[in-house]
N, C-alpha and C positions, 0 to 999 in steps of 0.2 A: 676217528672223524666225528666232529660235532653233529648231532642230530638236528633235523629240521623240526624244531619244536617251539620256535619262538614266534610270538606275535610282536612284531617289531614296530617301533616308532622312530622315524628319522626326523630330526629338526633340519635346519638348513645344512645341506651336505657340503663336502669339499667340491671344488669345481673339477670333479673327476668321476670316474665310474666306481669308486670304492664303495660307497654306501649301497649302490645297486648290487654289486658283487657280493657283499656281506649278506644282503637279503637273500640272494640266490642260494647261498650255501647253508643258511640256518633258519630261514623264516618260513612259516606256514601262511601267515597273514602279514600284510605290509601296509602300514599307515605312515603319513608324513604331515607334519604341521610346518608350513613354510612361511617365511616373512614376506615373500612375494612369489607369484605364480611362476616366474621365470626359473626358479629352482627345480620345477617339475621336469625340466628338460634332462636333469641329471638323475631322475628317479622314475624311470619307466617301470610300469607295473605296480606302483604305489597308488594307494587311494589318498589323494592329497587334500588338505584343508588349509585355507588361508588363515594365518594366525590372527589377523585383524578382525576377520568375520567372527571367529570363535570368541574373541575378546569382547566385541561389541555386546554380545548377549549378556555379559556379566558386568557391564559398566555401571549399571544402576544398583548393583548389590554393594551395600556398605559393609565392609568387613575389616574391623580394626586389627584382627590378628593377621590378615594377609598384608595390610599396610605395614604392620610392624615387621613382618618377615622381609618385606621389600626394603625397608630402611636399613636393616641389618646386612643386606646383601653386599657383596664386594664384586662389582662388575665394571667393565670398561666404561659404561655410560656414567655410573656413579662417580668414578674417578675423573671422567672428562669434565663433568659440571663442577666438580670440586677444584680441579687444577686450572682449568681454562676459563671457567666462568665464575669462580670464587663464590660458590653457593652450594647448597644441598638440593636434593630433589624437591620440586614444588608439588602442590596438591594434585594438579592435573597429571603429572608424571607418576606420582605414587598410586593414584586411583587407576590409571590405565594399566600399570604393571601389576597391581593387585588383582585386577580383573583377568589379566592373562594367567596369573598364578591359579586363580579359581577355576578357570576354563580348562586348563591343561590337567589339573588335578582330577577333575570330573572325567575328562577324556581318557586318561590313563586307567581309571577305575572301571569306566563303562566298557571300554574296548579290551579290558584285561591284558594290557601291555605288560610284557615281562622282559623286554630288552629295549633300551633306548640308545640310539647312536646320534652323535652330533659333532659338528666341526667347530673347534675352538670353544673353550669353556668360558671365555671372558665376556662374550656378548650378553646383554642383560637377560634376553629371553632364554638363552642357553643356561646361564647361571641359575635362573629360576628353576628350570627343569631338572638340573642336577640336584638342587635342593630338594625338589619333590621326590626324585628317585631315592634320595637318602631317607626321606621321611617315610616313603612307602615300601622301602626295601626292594626296589626294582634295580637290577644291575644295568649299568650303562657303560658306553665306550666313547671316549673322546678322541677325535682324529685331528691331525695337524700335519703340516709339512715337516719332513724329517730334517735332521741336522746335516746330512749329506745331500745337499740340494743340487739339482732338482730331481734326484734319483730315488729318494726314499720318503717314507711317510711314517708317522708315529700313531700308534693306537694304544691308548692307556685307559685303565679302569678307574683312574682317579681324576686326571686332568692333563693339561699340556704344560710344557716348560716348567715354570716354578711350581705349579700345582700338581706336577706329575708324581709318579711313584718310582722314578728312575733311581734316585739315590738309594732307596731301600732295596730295590732289586739288585743293584750293582754290589752293595755291601754284603749281600747274602749269596752272591754268585762266584764260583770259581772260574776264572777266565783262562782258557788255554789259547795262548797266542798263535799256536800252530794250526788252529781250526780255520779252515778256509771260509771266506764269505761267499755269498751267492755270486755266480758269474754274471757279467754284463750280458744282456740279451738284445737281439736286434729290434725287439719291440720298443726300444727307447726312442724310436721315431715318435712315439705317442706320450713321452714324459711331460711333466708339468710345464716346462718351458718350450715345448715343441709347437710348431705352427698348427698342428691339428688341435691341440688343447686351446690355443689362442683363438682359432677359428670358431671352435665350439663356444668359448666364452664370449666371443663377439656376438654370436646368436643369442646368448643369454642377455647381453646388454641391449640388443635390439628389442627383444621381447619385453624386457623390463621397461624400456622407454615407452613402448605402446601401453603397457599395463598402467604406468603412472597416469596416463591420460584418462583411462576408462575405469580404474578402480583404486582402492586405497591400500598400499602396502602397510606393514607393521610400522608403528611410529618409533621414533628415537633409535633408529638403526645406526650402526657404526659406519655405514657407507651409503652414499646416494647412488652409487653405480652409474656415474656420469660417463657416457661414451667418450666425451671430449677429454676427460681426465686420463682415461686409459690409453687413448691414442697418443696423448702427450707423453705418458709414461713409457709406452712401448717405443715411441720415437726416440726418446732420450736414451733408452737402453740400447737401441740399435746404433745410435750415433756414437755412444761410448765404446761399443764393441768394434767399431771401425777405426777408432783411434789407434795409432801405432803404440805398442808398449814401450814407452821410454822410461828410462831410469831417472826418476825425479829426485833420487836421493844420491848423495855423494859418497862413493865407496871409500874415498880417502879422507873423509871428514871424521875427525876424532871426537867431535862433539856428540854425546849420546843422543839417540834418536827415539823419540816417544811417539808411538802410534795410538791414536784415538779412533776407534771404529764406531761409527754412528748407526743408530737405528733409524727407521722412519720416523718422521716428526710426530706422527699421531699414533705410533706403535704402543700397544698395551704394555710393553716392557718399560716404556718411558712413563706412561700415565699411572700404571697400577703397581709396578714392582720396583720402583726406584724413588729416590728423593730428587732426581733431576727434573727440572721444570721443562726445559726445551733444549734442543740441539744447539741453538745459538748461545744459550747460557754456557753449555759445556765447552763450546769452541772458545768463547771469550775468557773463561777462567783458565783454560790450559794455555791460551796465548799469553796471558799475563804471567802465569807461573813459569812457563818455559823460557820466557824472556828474562825473568828475574834470576833464574838458575842456569842460564846459558845452556839450554837444551834445544835441539831441533824438533819441531812439532810436525808430525805427519797426520793428516786428517783423511780417513777413508770413509767417504759418504756411502750411504746405502745405495745400491745400484738402481733402485726404483724411486728414489726421492726426487721430487720435482721442485722442491723448495730452493729459494735463493738465499744463501747465507753470506754474511759479511766476514771476510777473512783479512787479517793483516798481511802485508806483503811478504813477511818472513815465513808464513805458514805454507807448508807444502801440501796441496790438495792432491791425493793420489787416487787415480781411477783404475790402477792396475789391480789384478786379482790378488788376494792375500798371499797366495803361494809365491808371487813375484816379490812382494814387499818383505817377507819374513827374513830374508837374507841380510837386511839392513836395519832391523829393528832391535833395540835394546830392552824395551819394555812396552807392554800393550795395556790399554784400558778400554773397557766397553761396559755397557749395561748388561746385556745378555745377547749379543749378536750370535747368529749361527755360524759366523766366520770363526768363532772360537774353536769350532770342530777342526779346522785346518791347523790351528796353533797347537793342537794336541800332539802333533808330530815333532814339535820343537821343545826346547827347554827355555823359551822366552817367558819371563815372568809375566803373569796375567793378573790384572786387578779388575773386579767386577763391581759396578755401582748398583746392581739390582739383585733381586732374589734370583738365583740361577742354579740349574742342576750341576754346573761346573764348580760351584763353591764347595769344594771338598778337599780334605787333606791330600796333598800329593798331586793336585790338579791345578787349582787356582785359589785366589784369596778374595773375599768380599772386602770392599773399601768404601766407606762413606765418602761422599763428594767433598765434604769439608776437611777430610783427612788426606786428600790426594796431594795437596801441596807439600805436606810433611814428608810423604813418601817420595816425591820428586826431589825435594831438597836434600834428603838424607842419602838418596841413591843406594839404599839397601834393598836391592831388587832380587837378591838370590831367593829362590823358592824351591821347595821340595816338589819335583816333577816326576817322582818315581812311579806314580799310578796312572800317568796319562795314557800311555800306550795300552794298558790293560782296560782303561775306561773307553778308549776309542774302539778297541776290539769288541767290548761288551755292547756298545751302541750299534755297531755294524752287524755283529753276529746274532745277538740275542734280543735286542730291544727294537731296533728300527725294522719296519716292513720294507722289503725290497719292491720298489715300484712306486709310480706316481702318475698323475694325469690319467691317461687311458692305457698304461703299460703294465697293469697289475697281472700277475700270474696266479691262477686259481690255487695252485698247490702251496704257494707261499702265504696267501690270504688264509687258506684253510688251516695251515700249520699255526699261524698266529692266533686264529680264533680257538683252536684246540688248546693252545697255551693259556689264553685269557678266560675262556668259558668252560674249559674242561672237555674231554672227549668221553663218550659213553664207555662204561666198563663192560 
């Protein structure tokens, strides 16, 4: 069992109890630097500091080295302004982020932080802290929703998704398919998509709405946390769940059927890890190619996407779960959707437009968007799928943490921390 020996620093946590539970298991002292005070709801017992207030104290310090480090950073915001606004960071952005870099560096050293946990490594302030951890030799853990959603979570010592350590771990692991995975437990009433988690998150949104009136959250964040946006998103998801599952594909149709699985329009997988500019671009290109090569196009939108896309009449927009669609699909394309996890149980050829953990021999193939038409026209879709089941078993048994939202079990979290941080001899 890992000793309680850490002075822990949490950045913005998951919308769950995980960061709190980790601190309960391994931390002697607990600090948090949060982009807004509402995150403190998920961090009881932490001494919390507002990131903007820490940053303000350093905004007058000119530091060319810090600005240089920020320019070299690869974050969601860097790619957002590059792809969506067609520019690089301006001076005000560089100075603000450099001030955050300096403030957190001093904070880590003054508080003698020896473990950092943060949710999602692509947010600019989290990417900066990871860089600082590497410079100062401070271990860190990155959390993110797991691939088996909404029931699992990933904790990685390097990063999440394309930045993670998954491929290296898998290639040095012997997978025994007979090993049982953790059983489902009744606490799944509290998983990430449960009403309990949504009610708690609603409280977060209300507190954040009040906070925006009386104080200044961190600048240049990935989300404004608009209550209206989330009500619309939840309403759309509920509406989709009430639709009858109809087969929108023709079982007797001999025309090959191409499935394109979309990400959220503003997803980091689109902005950071692929050459795709937007979902609309992806839709239009595949509509053109499938029409030219007499293929049926199936589009699977992200279940939380509230954007309105333009489709040709021949395009079939599929709201059914992936497990319903796979019986009718000949080939699948995506950037790096977590829906790929469901496809691991099939031998359907998969092509990935982004950097992905699934881009491995025997699992799936990476494909540049410009090469997709050649792939469609040639119809050479056979792939080696011999390692898919082993990879799925590895993810379930060895990599993913069983639990999400408020459903985590202490013994599973402890076991994962022992694996990542080591247990005392």
